[in-house]
PDB file with SEQRES, HELIX, SHEET and CRYST1 records, atoms N, CA, C and O in Angstrom:
SEQRES   1 A   84  UNK UNK UNK UNK UNK UNK UNK UNK UNK UNK UNK UNK UNK          
SEQRES   2 A   84  UNK UNK UNK UNK UNK UNK UNK UNK UNK UNK UNK UNK UNK          
SEQRES   3 A   84  UNK UNK UNK UNK UNK UNK UNK UNK UNK UNK UNK UNK UNK          
SEQRES   4 A   84  UNK UNK UNK UNK UNK UNK UNK UNK UNK UNK UNK UNK UNK          
SEQRES   5 A   84  UNK UNK UNK UNK UNK UNK UNK UNK UNK UNK UNK UNK UNK          
SEQRES   6 A   84  UNK UNK UNK UNK UNK UNK UNK UNK UNK UNK UNK UNK UNK          
SEQRES   7 A   84  UNK UNK UNK UNK UNK UNK                                      
HELIX    1 AA1 UNK A    4  UNK A   13  1                                  10    
HELIX    2 AA2 UNK A   17  UNK A   19  5                                   3    
HELIX    3 AA3 UNK A   39  UNK A   41  5                                   3    
HELIX    4 AA4 UNK A   66  UNK A   68  5                                   3    
SHEET    1 AA1 4 UNK A  33  UNK A  38  0                                        
SHEET    2 AA1 4 UNK A  22  UNK A  28 -1                                        
SHEET    3 AA1 4 UNK A  69  UNK A  74 -1                                        
SHEET    4 AA1 4 UNK A  77  UNK A  81 -1                                        
SHEET    1 AA2 2 UNK A  51  UNK A  55  0                                        
SHEET    2 AA2 2 UNK A  61  UNK A  65 -1                                        
CRYST1    1.000    1.000    1.000  90.00  90.00  90.00 P 1           1          
ATOM      1  N   UNK A   1      11.648  -3.922  48.108  1.00  0.00           N  
ATOM      2  CA  UNK A   1      10.562  -4.519  47.352  1.00  0.00           C  
ATOM      3  C   UNK A   1       9.319  -3.649  47.530  1.00  0.00           C  
ATOM      4  O   UNK A   1       8.980  -3.251  48.645  1.00  0.00           O  
ATOM      5  N   UNK A   2       8.665  -3.370  46.445  1.00  0.00           N  
ATOM      6  CA  UNK A   2       7.457  -2.553  46.513  1.00  0.00           C  
ATOM      7  C   UNK A   2       6.277  -3.382  47.009  1.00  0.00           C  
ATOM      8  O   UNK A   2       6.238  -4.592  46.787  1.00  0.00           O  
ATOM      9  N   UNK A   3       5.325  -2.755  47.670  1.00  0.00           N  
ATOM     10  CA  UNK A   3       4.134  -3.485  48.126  1.00  0.00           C  
ATOM     11  C   UNK A   3       3.349  -4.038  46.932  1.00  0.00           C  
ATOM     12  O   UNK A   3       3.336  -3.444  45.854  1.00  0.00           O  
ATOM     13  N   UNK A   4       2.702  -5.174  47.143  1.00  0.00           N  
ATOM     14  CA  UNK A   4       1.936  -5.796  46.065  1.00  0.00           C  
ATOM     15  C   UNK A   4       0.827  -4.869  45.568  1.00  0.00           C  
ATOM     16  O   UNK A   4       0.516  -4.871  44.377  1.00  0.00           O  
ATOM     17  N   UNK A   5       0.225  -4.078  46.459  1.00  0.00           N  
ATOM     18  CA  UNK A   5      -0.819  -3.146  46.032  1.00  0.00           C  
ATOM     19  C   UNK A   5      -0.280  -2.161  44.993  1.00  0.00           C  
ATOM     20  O   UNK A   5      -0.968  -1.841  44.024  1.00  0.00           O  
ATOM     21  N   UNK A   6       0.952  -1.680  45.196  1.00  0.00           N  
ATOM     22  CA  UNK A   6       1.549  -0.717  44.270  1.00  0.00           C  
ATOM     23  C   UNK A   6       1.810  -1.365  42.906  1.00  0.00           C  
ATOM     24  O   UNK A   6       1.559  -0.753  41.868  1.00  0.00           O  
ATOM     25  N   UNK A   7       2.307  -2.593  42.910  1.00  0.00           N  
ATOM     26  CA  UNK A   7       2.568  -3.285  41.646  1.00  0.00           C  
ATOM     27  C   UNK A   7       1.264  -3.556  40.890  1.00  0.00           C  
ATOM     28  O   UNK A   7       1.191  -3.322  39.684  1.00  0.00           O  
ATOM     29  N   UNK A   8       0.253  -4.041  41.579  1.00  0.00           N  
ATOM     30  CA  UNK A   8      -1.032  -4.313  40.912  1.00  0.00           C  
ATOM     31  C   UNK A   8      -1.652  -3.032  40.370  1.00  0.00           C  
ATOM     32  O   UNK A   8      -2.250  -3.040  39.294  1.00  0.00           O  
ATOM     33  N   UNK A   9      -1.516  -1.936  41.103  1.00  0.00           N  
ATOM     34  CA  UNK A   9      -2.032  -0.653  40.629  1.00  0.00           C  
ATOM     35  C   UNK A   9      -1.281  -0.223  39.361  1.00  0.00           C  
ATOM     36  O   UNK A   9      -1.888   0.283  38.417  1.00  0.00           O  
ATOM     37  N   UNK A  10       0.040  -0.427  39.346  1.00  0.00           N  
ATOM     38  CA  UNK A  10       0.812  -0.060  38.162  1.00  0.00           C  
ATOM     39  C   UNK A  10       0.377  -0.888  36.957  1.00  0.00           C  
ATOM     40  O   UNK A  10       0.253  -0.359  35.852  1.00  0.00           O  
ATOM     41  N   UNK A  11       0.146  -2.171  37.161  1.00  0.00           N  
ATOM     42  CA  UNK A  11      -0.307  -3.023  36.054  1.00  0.00           C  
ATOM     43  C   UNK A  11      -1.637  -2.505  35.505  1.00  0.00           C  
ATOM     44  O   UNK A  11      -1.862  -2.527  34.295  1.00  0.00           O  
ATOM     45  N   UNK A  12      -2.506  -2.046  36.384  1.00  0.00           N  
ATOM     46  CA  UNK A  12      -3.819  -1.553  35.959  1.00  0.00           C  
ATOM     47  C   UNK A  12      -3.762  -0.175  35.310  1.00  0.00           C  
ATOM     48  O   UNK A  12      -4.583   0.128  34.445  1.00  0.00           O  
ATOM     49  N   UNK A  13      -2.809   0.663  35.708  1.00  0.00           N  
ATOM     50  CA  UNK A  13      -2.868   2.065  35.286  1.00  0.00           C  
ATOM     51  C   UNK A  13      -1.767   2.508  34.329  1.00  0.00           C  
ATOM     52  O   UNK A  13      -1.944   3.516  33.645  1.00  0.00           O  
ATOM     53  N   UNK A  14      -0.651   1.812  34.249  1.00  0.00           N  
ATOM     54  CA  UNK A  14       0.464   2.209  33.389  1.00  0.00           C  
ATOM     55  C   UNK A  14       0.310   1.514  32.035  1.00  0.00           C  
ATOM     56  O   UNK A  14       0.566   0.316  31.909  1.00  0.00           O  
ATOM     57  N   UNK A  15      -0.107   2.272  31.038  1.00  0.00           N  
ATOM     58  CA  UNK A  15      -0.415   1.687  29.722  1.00  0.00           C  
ATOM     59  C   UNK A  15       0.757   0.941  29.106  1.00  0.00           C  
ATOM     60  O   UNK A  15       0.587  -0.172  28.609  1.00  0.00           O  
ATOM     61  N   UNK A  16       1.925   1.527  29.132  1.00  0.00           N  
ATOM     62  CA  UNK A  16       3.084   0.891  28.514  1.00  0.00           C  
ATOM     63  C   UNK A  16       3.495  -0.372  29.274  1.00  0.00           C  
ATOM     64  O   UNK A  16       3.746  -1.410  28.660  1.00  0.00           O  
ATOM     65  N   UNK A  17       3.565  -0.291  30.593  1.00  0.00           N  
ATOM     66  CA  UNK A  17       3.948  -1.425  31.427  1.00  0.00           C  
ATOM     67  C   UNK A  17       2.951  -2.568  31.282  1.00  0.00           C  
ATOM     68  O   UNK A  17       3.341  -3.735  31.253  1.00  0.00           O  
ATOM     69  N   UNK A  18       1.671  -2.238  31.190  1.00  0.00           N  
ATOM     70  CA  UNK A  18       0.621  -3.263  31.177  1.00  0.00           C  
ATOM     71  C   UNK A  18       0.429  -3.945  29.825  1.00  0.00           C  
ATOM     72  O   UNK A  18      -0.437  -4.811  29.698  1.00  0.00           O  
ATOM     73  N   UNK A  19       1.206  -3.580  28.823  1.00  0.00           N  
ATOM     74  CA  UNK A  19       1.113  -4.258  27.527  1.00  0.00           C  
ATOM     75  C   UNK A  19       1.634  -5.688  27.615  1.00  0.00           C  
ATOM     76  O   UNK A  19       1.358  -6.506  26.738  1.00  0.00           O  
ATOM     77  N   UNK A  20       2.377  -5.987  28.657  1.00  0.00           N  
ATOM     78  CA  UNK A  20       2.960  -7.321  28.849  1.00  0.00           C  
ATOM     79  C   UNK A  20       1.896  -8.298  29.350  1.00  0.00           C  
ATOM     80  O   UNK A  20       0.784  -7.907  29.703  1.00  0.00           O  
ATOM     81  N   UNK A  21       2.268  -9.571  29.370  1.00  0.00           N  
ATOM     82  CA  UNK A  21       1.390 -10.621  29.925  1.00  0.00           C  
ATOM     83  C   UNK A  21       1.816 -10.875  31.365  1.00  0.00           C  
ATOM     84  O   UNK A  21       2.969 -11.211  31.636  1.00  0.00           O  
ATOM     85  N   UNK A  22       0.861 -10.706  32.291  1.00  0.00           N  
ATOM     86  CA  UNK A  22       1.130 -10.873  33.712  1.00  0.00           C  
ATOM     87  C   UNK A  22       0.422 -12.109  34.252  1.00  0.00           C  
ATOM     88  O   UNK A  22      -0.712 -12.412  33.881  1.00  0.00           O  
ATOM     89  N   UNK A  23       1.117 -12.810  35.133  1.00  0.00           N  
ATOM     90  CA  UNK A  23       0.560 -13.958  35.838  1.00  0.00           C  
ATOM     91  C   UNK A  23       0.863 -13.754  37.317  1.00  0.00           C  
ATOM     92  O   UNK A  23       1.992 -13.443  37.695  1.00  0.00           O  
ATOM     93  N   UNK A  24      -0.160 -13.933  38.145  1.00  0.00           N  
ATOM     94  CA  UNK A  24      -0.021 -13.768  39.592  1.00  0.00           C  
ATOM     95  C   UNK A  24      -0.152 -15.132  40.250  1.00  0.00           C  
ATOM     96  O   UNK A  24      -1.079 -15.886  39.953  1.00  0.00           O  
ATOM     97  N   UNK A  25       0.770 -15.445  41.137  1.00  0.00           N  
ATOM     98  CA  UNK A  25       0.721 -16.692  41.881  1.00  0.00           C  
ATOM     99  C   UNK A  25       0.342 -16.420  43.328  1.00  0.00           C  
ATOM    100  O   UNK A  25       0.986 -15.620  44.007  1.00  0.00           O  
ATOM    101  N   UNK A  26      -0.700 -17.083  43.796  1.00  0.00           N  
ATOM    102  CA  UNK A  26      -1.122 -16.917  45.187  1.00  0.00           C  
ATOM    103  C   UNK A  26      -1.147 -18.282  45.878  1.00  0.00           C  
ATOM    104  O   UNK A  26      -1.291 -19.321  45.234  1.00  0.00           O  
ATOM    105  N   UNK A  27      -1.005 -18.250  47.190  1.00  0.00           N  
ATOM    106  CA  UNK A  27      -0.990 -19.479  47.970  1.00  0.00           C  
ATOM    107  C   UNK A  27      -2.412 -19.940  48.247  1.00  0.00           C  
ATOM    108  O   UNK A  27      -3.211 -19.210  48.834  1.00  0.00           O  
ATOM    109  N   UNK A  28      -2.716 -21.148  47.820  1.00  0.00           N  
ATOM    110  CA  UNK A  28      -4.023 -21.763  48.075  1.00  0.00           C  
ATOM    111  C   UNK A  28      -3.888 -22.595  49.346  1.00  0.00           C  
ATOM    112  O   UNK A  28      -3.166 -23.592  49.364  1.00  0.00           O  
ATOM    113  N   UNK A  29      -4.578 -22.190  50.404  1.00  0.00           N  
ATOM    114  CA  UNK A  29      -4.465 -22.859  51.701  1.00  0.00           C  
ATOM    115  C   UNK A  29      -5.035 -24.270  51.678  1.00  0.00           C  
ATOM    116  O   UNK A  29      -4.559 -25.127  52.423  1.00  0.00           O  
ATOM    117  N   UNK A  30      -6.028 -24.538  50.856  1.00  0.00           N  
ATOM    118  CA  UNK A  30      -6.629 -25.868  50.799  1.00  0.00           C  
ATOM    119  C   UNK A  30      -5.702 -26.830  50.045  1.00  0.00           C  
ATOM    120  O   UNK A  30      -5.405 -27.921  50.531  1.00  0.00           O  
ATOM    121  N   UNK A  31      -5.257 -26.425  48.874  1.00  0.00           N  
ATOM    122  CA  UNK A  31      -4.382 -27.270  48.063  1.00  0.00           C  
ATOM    123  C   UNK A  31      -2.936 -27.241  48.562  1.00  0.00           C  
ATOM    124  O   UNK A  31      -2.128 -28.092  48.188  1.00  0.00           O  
ATOM    125  N   UNK A  32      -2.615 -26.263  49.405  1.00  0.00           N  
ATOM    126  CA  UNK A  32      -1.258 -26.092  49.944  1.00  0.00           C  
ATOM    127  C   UNK A  32      -0.216 -25.959  48.831  1.00  0.00           C  
ATOM    128  O   UNK A  32       0.842 -26.587  48.870  1.00  0.00           O  
ATOM    129  N   UNK A  33      -0.539 -25.135  47.851  1.00  0.00           N  
ATOM    130  CA  UNK A  33       0.349 -24.907  46.716  1.00  0.00           C  
ATOM    131  C   UNK A  33       0.122 -23.503  46.167  1.00  0.00           C  
ATOM    132  O   UNK A  33      -0.828 -22.818  46.544  1.00  0.00           O  
ATOM    133  N   UNK A  34       1.003 -23.095  45.280  1.00  0.00           N  
ATOM    134  CA  UNK A  34       0.850 -21.807  44.594  1.00  0.00           C  
ATOM    135  C   UNK A  34      -0.021 -22.031  43.360  1.00  0.00           C  
ATOM    136  O   UNK A  34       0.248 -22.918  42.550  1.00  0.00           O  
ATOM    137  N   UNK A  35      -1.058 -21.225  43.230  1.00  0.00           N  
ATOM    138  CA  UNK A  35      -1.945 -21.265  42.064  1.00  0.00           C  
ATOM    139  C   UNK A  35      -1.622 -20.044  41.219  1.00  0.00           C  
ATOM    140  O   UNK A  35      -1.610 -18.923  41.727  1.00  0.00           O  
ATOM    141  N   UNK A  36      -1.363 -20.247  39.950  1.00  0.00           N  
ATOM    142  CA  UNK A  36      -1.067 -19.143  39.051  1.00  0.00           C  
ATOM    143  C   UNK A  36      -2.303 -18.799  38.238  1.00  0.00           C  
ATOM    144  O   UNK A  36      -2.981 -19.674  37.699  1.00  0.00           O  
ATOM    145  N   UNK A  37      -2.576 -17.515  38.165  1.00  0.00           N  
ATOM    146  CA  UNK A  37      -3.747 -17.047  37.434  1.00  0.00           C  
ATOM    147  C   UNK A  37      -3.343 -15.852  36.560  1.00  0.00           C  
ATOM    148  O   UNK A  37      -2.665 -14.941  37.035  1.00  0.00           O  
ATOM    149  N   UNK A  38      -3.753 -15.852  35.289  1.00  0.00           N  
ATOM    150  CA  UNK A  38      -3.474 -14.695  34.436  1.00  0.00           C  
ATOM    151  C   UNK A  38      -4.138 -13.440  35.011  1.00  0.00           C  
ATOM    152  O   UNK A  38      -5.259 -13.490  35.518  1.00  0.00           O  
ATOM    153  N   UNK A  39      -3.429 -12.329  34.920  1.00  0.00           N  
ATOM    154  CA  UNK A  39      -3.943 -11.081  35.488  1.00  0.00           C  
ATOM    155  C   UNK A  39      -5.323 -10.732  34.930  1.00  0.00           C  
ATOM    156  O   UNK A  39      -6.169 -10.213  35.658  1.00  0.00           O  
ATOM    157  N   UNK A  40      -5.553 -11.008  33.662  1.00  0.00           N  
ATOM    158  CA  UNK A  40      -6.835 -10.641  33.054  1.00  0.00           C  
ATOM    159  C   UNK A  40      -8.008 -11.448  33.609  1.00  0.00           C  
ATOM    160  O   UNK A  40      -9.163 -11.099  33.366  1.00  0.00           O  
ATOM    161  N   UNK A  41      -7.728 -12.522  34.353  1.00  0.00           N  
ATOM    162  CA  UNK A  41      -8.790 -13.321  34.978  1.00  0.00           C  
ATOM    163  C   UNK A  41      -9.100 -12.854  36.395  1.00  0.00           C  
ATOM    164  O   UNK A  41      -9.980 -13.405  37.056  1.00  0.00           O  
ATOM    165  N   UNK A  42      -8.377 -11.839  36.860  1.00  0.00           N  
ATOM    166  CA  UNK A  42      -8.580 -11.305  38.208  1.00  0.00           C  
ATOM    167  C   UNK A  42      -9.495 -10.080  38.124  1.00  0.00           C  
ATOM    168  O   UNK A  42      -9.438  -9.313  37.164  1.00  0.00           O  
ATOM    169  N   UNK A  43     -10.333  -9.914  39.142  1.00  0.00           N  
ATOM    170  CA  UNK A  43     -11.151  -8.700  39.198  1.00  0.00           C  
ATOM    171  C   UNK A  43     -10.952  -8.037  40.556  1.00  0.00           C  
ATOM    172  O   UNK A  43     -10.757  -8.698  41.577  1.00  0.00           O  
ATOM    173  N   UNK A  44     -11.006  -6.720  40.531  1.00  0.00           N  
ATOM    174  CA  UNK A  44     -10.758  -5.914  41.721  1.00  0.00           C  
ATOM    175  C   UNK A  44     -11.972  -5.025  41.971  1.00  0.00           C  
ATOM    176  O   UNK A  44     -12.557  -4.475  41.039  1.00  0.00           O  
ATOM    177  N   UNK A  45     -12.335  -4.895  43.232  1.00  0.00           N  
ATOM    178  CA  UNK A  45     -13.434  -4.020  43.611  1.00  0.00           C  
ATOM    179  C   UNK A  45     -12.888  -2.905  44.484  1.00  0.00           C  
ATOM    180  O   UNK A  45     -12.078  -3.151  45.378  1.00  0.00           O  
ATOM    181  N   UNK A  46     -13.330  -1.677  44.228  1.00  0.00           N  
ATOM    182  CA  UNK A  46     -12.844  -0.524  44.985  1.00  0.00           C  
ATOM    183  C   UNK A  46     -13.143  -0.654  46.479  1.00  0.00           C  
ATOM    184  O   UNK A  46     -12.371  -0.170  47.307  1.00  0.00           O  
ATOM    185  N   UNK A  47     -14.239  -1.292  46.824  1.00  0.00           N  
ATOM    186  CA  UNK A  47     -14.610  -1.412  48.241  1.00  0.00           C  
ATOM    187  C   UNK A  47     -13.817  -2.496  48.966  1.00  0.00           C  
ATOM    188  O   UNK A  47     -13.894  -2.606  50.190  1.00  0.00           O  
ATOM    189  N   UNK A  48     -13.052  -3.302  48.216  1.00  0.00           N  
ATOM    190  CA  UNK A  48     -12.223  -4.367  48.792  1.00  0.00           C  
ATOM    191  C   UNK A  48     -10.770  -4.163  48.335  1.00  0.00           C  
ATOM    192  O   UNK A  48     -10.287  -4.915  47.488  1.00  0.00           O  
ATOM    193  N   UNK A  49     -10.069  -3.164  48.879  1.00  0.00           N  
ATOM    194  CA  UNK A  49      -8.734  -2.836  48.370  1.00  0.00           C  
ATOM    195  C   UNK A  49      -7.646  -3.852  48.716  1.00  0.00           C  
ATOM    196  O   UNK A  49      -6.547  -3.775  48.166  1.00  0.00           O  
ATOM    197  N   UNK A  50      -7.920  -4.788  49.601  1.00  0.00           N  
ATOM    198  CA  UNK A  50      -6.886  -5.733  50.021  1.00  0.00           C  
ATOM    199  C   UNK A  50      -7.167  -7.159  49.560  1.00  0.00           C  
ATOM    200  O   UNK A  50      -6.698  -8.119  50.172  1.00  0.00           O  
ATOM    201  N   UNK A  51      -7.934  -7.295  48.479  1.00  0.00           N  
ATOM    202  CA  UNK A  51      -8.207  -8.622  47.930  1.00  0.00           C  
ATOM    203  C   UNK A  51      -8.581  -8.489  46.456  1.00  0.00           C  
ATOM    204  O   UNK A  51      -8.840  -7.396  45.953  1.00  0.00           O  
ATOM    205  N   UNK A  52      -8.601  -9.637  45.784  1.00  0.00           N  
ATOM    206  CA  UNK A  52      -9.085  -9.691  44.407  1.00  0.00           C  
ATOM    207  C   UNK A  52      -9.939 -10.938  44.288  1.00  0.00           C  
ATOM    208  O   UNK A  52      -9.935 -11.792  45.175  1.00  0.00           O  
ATOM    209  N   UNK A  53     -10.662 -11.038  43.203  1.00  0.00           N  
ATOM    210  CA  UNK A  53     -11.548 -12.177  43.002  1.00  0.00           C  
ATOM    211  C   UNK A  53     -11.138 -12.931  41.749  1.00  0.00           C  
ATOM    212  O   UNK A  53     -10.785 -12.333  40.733  1.00  0.00           O  
ATOM    213  N   UNK A  54     -11.188 -14.253  41.839  1.00  0.00           N  
ATOM    214  CA  UNK A  54     -10.970 -15.128  40.685  1.00  0.00           C  
ATOM    215  C   UNK A  54     -12.093 -16.150  40.653  1.00  0.00           C  
ATOM    216  O   UNK A  54     -12.643 -16.521  41.690  1.00  0.00           O  
ATOM    217  N   UNK A  55     -12.422 -16.592  39.467  1.00  0.00           N  
ATOM    218  CA  UNK A  55     -13.450 -17.613  39.289  1.00  0.00           C  
ATOM    219  C   UNK A  55     -12.735 -18.892  38.864  1.00  0.00           C  
ATOM    220  O   UNK A  55     -11.980 -18.890  37.891  1.00  0.00           O  
ATOM    221  N   UNK A  56     -12.974 -19.988  39.596  1.00  0.00           N  
ATOM    222  CA  UNK A  56     -12.285 -21.245  39.279  1.00  0.00           C  
ATOM    223  C   UNK A  56     -12.927 -21.936  38.076  1.00  0.00           C  
ATOM    224  O   UNK A  56     -13.890 -21.436  37.495  1.00  0.00           O  
ATOM    225  N   UNK A  57     -12.376 -23.087  37.718  1.00  0.00           N  
ATOM    226  CA  UNK A  57     -12.836 -23.824  36.533  1.00  0.00           C  
ATOM    227  C   UNK A  57     -14.281 -24.287  36.634  1.00  0.00           C  
ATOM    228  O   UNK A  57     -14.928 -24.546  35.620  1.00  0.00           O  
ATOM    229  N   UNK A  58     -14.791 -24.393  37.870  1.00  0.00           N  
ATOM    230  CA  UNK A  58     -16.173 -24.822  38.081  1.00  0.00           C  
ATOM    231  C   UNK A  58     -17.141 -23.642  38.159  1.00  0.00           C  
ATOM    232  O   UNK A  58     -18.335 -23.832  38.390  1.00  0.00           O  
ATOM    233  N   UNK A  59     -16.630 -22.421  37.966  1.00  0.00           N  
ATOM    234  CA  UNK A  59     -17.470 -21.236  37.989  1.00  0.00           C  
ATOM    235  C   UNK A  59     -17.701 -20.646  39.367  1.00  0.00           C  
ATOM    236  O   UNK A  59     -18.567 -19.787  39.532  1.00  0.00           O  
ATOM    237  N   UNK A  60     -16.942 -21.091  40.361  1.00  0.00           N  
ATOM    238  CA  UNK A  60     -17.090 -20.595  41.724  1.00  0.00           C  
ATOM    239  C   UNK A  60     -16.121 -19.433  41.940  1.00  0.00           C  
ATOM    240  O   UNK A  60     -14.929 -19.555  41.660  1.00  0.00           O  
ATOM    241  N   UNK A  61     -16.635 -18.305  42.439  1.00  0.00           N  
ATOM    242  CA  UNK A  61     -15.808 -17.132  42.703  1.00  0.00           C  
ATOM    243  C   UNK A  61     -15.123 -17.265  44.056  1.00  0.00           C  
ATOM    244  O   UNK A  61     -15.726 -17.706  45.035  1.00  0.00           O  
ATOM    245  N   UNK A  62     -13.850 -16.874  44.091  1.00  0.00           N  
ATOM    246  CA  UNK A  62     -13.067 -16.910  45.321  1.00  0.00           C  
ATOM    247  C   UNK A  62     -12.451 -15.538  45.554  1.00  0.00           C  
ATOM    248  O   UNK A  62     -11.900 -14.937  44.632  1.00  0.00           O  
ATOM    249  N   UNK A  63     -12.543 -15.045  46.781  1.00  0.00           N  
ATOM    250  CA  UNK A  63     -11.900 -13.799  47.165  1.00  0.00           C  
ATOM    251  C   UNK A  63     -10.543 -14.147  47.762  1.00  0.00           C  
ATOM    252  O   UNK A  63     -10.456 -14.907  48.727  1.00  0.00           O  
ATOM    253  N   UNK A  64      -9.485 -13.588  47.181  1.00  0.00           N  
ATOM    254  CA  UNK A  64      -8.124 -13.897  47.593  1.00  0.00           C  
ATOM    255  C   UNK A  64      -7.506 -12.661  48.248  1.00  0.00           C  
ATOM    256  O   UNK A  64      -7.374 -11.625  47.595  1.00  0.00           O  
ATOM    257  N   UNK A  65      -7.127 -12.750  49.515  1.00  0.00           N  
ATOM    258  CA  UNK A  65      -6.467 -11.605  50.165  1.00  0.00           C  
ATOM    259  C   UNK A  65      -5.083 -11.367  49.545  1.00  0.00           C  
ATOM    260  O   UNK A  65      -4.388 -12.316  49.183  1.00  0.00           O  
ATOM    261  N   UNK A  66      -4.701 -10.119  49.429  1.00  0.00           N  
ATOM    262  CA  UNK A  66      -3.422  -9.792  48.810  1.00  0.00           C  
ATOM    263  C   UNK A  66      -2.232 -10.361  49.576  1.00  0.00           C  
ATOM    264  O   UNK A  66      -1.175 -10.586  48.986  1.00  0.00           O  
ATOM    265  N   UNK A  67      -2.384 -10.599  50.878  1.00  0.00           N  
ATOM    266  CA  UNK A  67      -1.250 -11.144  51.627  1.00  0.00           C  
ATOM    267  C   UNK A  67      -0.922 -12.584  51.223  1.00  0.00           C  
ATOM    268  O   UNK A  67       0.120 -13.110  51.614  1.00  0.00           O  
ATOM    269  N   UNK A  68      -1.796 -13.223  50.447  1.00  0.00           N  
ATOM    270  CA  UNK A  68      -1.521 -14.578  49.965  1.00  0.00           C  
ATOM    271  C   UNK A  68      -0.833 -14.591  48.605  1.00  0.00           C  
ATOM    272  O   UNK A  68      -0.463 -15.657  48.115  1.00  0.00           O  
ATOM    273  N   UNK A  69      -0.656 -13.422  47.987  1.00  0.00           N  
ATOM    274  CA  UNK A  69       0.082 -13.345  46.721  1.00  0.00           C  
ATOM    275  C   UNK A  69       1.560 -13.620  47.020  1.00  0.00           C  
ATOM    276  O   UNK A  69       2.143 -12.997  47.908  1.00  0.00           O  
ATOM    277  N   UNK A  70       2.151 -14.539  46.289  1.00  0.00           N  
ATOM    278  CA  UNK A  70       3.541 -14.933  46.514  1.00  0.00           C  
ATOM    279  C   UNK A  70       4.472 -14.548  45.370  1.00  0.00           C  
ATOM    280  O   UNK A  70       5.674 -14.386  45.581  1.00  0.00           O  
ATOM    281  N   UNK A  71       3.925 -14.398  44.142  1.00  0.00           N  
ATOM    282  CA  UNK A  71       4.791 -14.113  43.005  1.00  0.00           C  
ATOM    283  C   UNK A  71       4.009 -13.432  41.883  1.00  0.00           C  
ATOM    284  O   UNK A  71       2.800 -13.612  41.740  1.00  0.00           O  
ATOM    285  N   UNK A  72       4.738 -12.646  41.095  1.00  0.00           N  
ATOM    286  CA  UNK A  72       4.160 -11.998  39.912  1.00  0.00           C  
ATOM    287  C   UNK A  72       5.169 -12.157  38.778  1.00  0.00           C  
ATOM    288  O   UNK A  72       6.358 -11.879  38.939  1.00  0.00           O  
ATOM    289  N   UNK A  73       4.672 -12.607  37.637  1.00  0.00           N  
ATOM    290  CA  UNK A  73       5.490 -12.787  36.446  1.00  0.00           C  
ATOM    291  C   UNK A  73       5.049 -11.801  35.378  1.00  0.00           C  
ATOM    292  O   UNK A  73       3.858 -11.538  35.205  1.00  0.00           O  
ATOM    293  N   UNK A  74       6.032 -11.258  34.663  1.00  0.00           N  
ATOM    294  CA  UNK A  74       5.769 -10.381  33.521  1.00  0.00           C  
ATOM    295  C   UNK A  74       6.447 -11.013  32.315  1.00  0.00           C  
ATOM    296  O   UNK A  74       7.671 -11.139  32.280  1.00  0.00           O  
ATOM    297  N   UNK A  75       5.653 -11.410  31.329  1.00  0.00           N  
ATOM    298  CA  UNK A  75       6.165 -12.108  30.142  1.00  0.00           C  
ATOM    299  C   UNK A  75       7.039 -13.299  30.531  1.00  0.00           C  
ATOM    300  O   UNK A  75       8.085 -13.535  29.927  1.00  0.00           O  
ATOM    301  N   UNK A  76       6.601 -14.041  31.537  1.00  0.00           N  
ATOM    302  CA  UNK A  76       7.302 -15.240  31.955  1.00  0.00           C  
ATOM    303  C   UNK A  76       8.474 -15.021  32.900  1.00  0.00           C  
ATOM    304  O   UNK A  76       9.064 -15.991  33.376  1.00  0.00           O  
ATOM    305  N   UNK A  77       8.823 -13.780  33.182  1.00  0.00           N  
ATOM    306  CA  UNK A  77       9.948 -13.468  34.063  1.00  0.00           C  
ATOM    307  C   UNK A  77       9.432 -13.061  35.441  1.00  0.00           C  
ATOM    308  O   UNK A  77       8.536 -12.223  35.549  1.00  0.00           O  
ATOM    309  N   UNK A  78       9.989 -13.644  36.478  1.00  0.00           N  
ATOM    310  CA  UNK A  78       9.604 -13.318  37.843  1.00  0.00           C  
ATOM    311  C   UNK A  78      10.036 -11.898  38.166  1.00  0.00           C  
ATOM    312  O   UNK A  78      11.229 -11.593  38.138  1.00  0.00           O  
ATOM    313  N   UNK A  79       9.070 -11.012  38.476  1.00  0.00           N  
ATOM    314  CA  UNK A  79       9.410  -9.617  38.770  1.00  0.00           C  
ATOM    315  C   UNK A  79       9.104  -9.250  40.223  1.00  0.00           C  
ATOM    316  O   UNK A  79       9.535  -8.200  40.698  1.00  0.00           O  
ATOM    317  N   UNK A  80       8.374 -10.095  40.921  1.00  0.00           N  
ATOM    318  CA  UNK A  80       8.019  -9.811  42.321  1.00  0.00           C  
ATOM    319  C   UNK A  80       7.844 -11.137  43.036  1.00  0.00           C  
ATOM    320  O   UNK A  80       7.240 -12.065  42.499  1.00  0.00           O  
ATOM    321  N   UNK A  81       8.377 -11.227  44.260  1.00  0.00           N  
ATOM    322  CA  UNK A  81       8.288 -12.472  45.018  1.00  0.00           C  
ATOM    323  C   UNK A  81       8.259 -12.130  46.502  1.00  0.00           C  
ATOM    324  O   UNK A  81       8.986 -11.255  46.971  1.00  0.00           O  
ATOM    325  N   UNK A  82       7.406 -12.838  47.225  1.00  0.00           N  
ATOM    326  CA  UNK A  82       7.313 -12.699  48.677  1.00  0.00           C  
ATOM    327  C   UNK A  82       7.576 -14.063  49.295  1.00  0.00           C  
ATOM    328  O   UNK A  82       7.006 -15.066  48.864  1.00  0.00           O  
ATOM    329  N   UNK A  83       8.431 -14.100  50.298  1.00  0.00           N  
ATOM    330  CA  UNK A  83       8.675 -15.333  51.031  1.00  0.00           C  
ATOM    331  C   UNK A  83       7.461 -15.639  51.911  1.00  0.00           C  
ATOM    332  O   UNK A  83       6.812 -14.723  52.416  1.00  0.00           O  
ATOM    333  N   UNK A  84       7.156 -16.927  52.096  1.00  0.00           N  
ATOM    334  CA  UNK A  84       6.019 -17.294  52.956  1.00  0.00           C  
ATOM    335  C   UNK A  84       6.276 -16.974  54.422  1.00  0.00           C  
ATOM    336  O   UNK A  84       5.417 -17.223  55.268  1.00  0.00           O  
TER     337      UNK A  84                                                      
END                                                                             
C-alpha cells in the first residue's frame, strides 16, 4: 500500500488521474466516526506537509493530521484503506 502522502500528491499533480471525483474519509475523534469530505473541499499548506484543512458546515476550519485518513474513494470506488 502506498503512503497517503504519495496518493494525495498524485491526485494533486497527475492531470489524467485527477479528472476523477475523489472523496477522503478521515476519523473524527469527537464524533468517533469516519467523516467523508470531497477532495476539492480540502486545502493543503506547504508548511504543514502532514495535515490538511477542512471547513465544517458552520464555517470552522479544522486541521486534520494525515494519520487520521482511513479511506480514499475514486469515482465511488475504494482505492485506498488504512486499518485503525
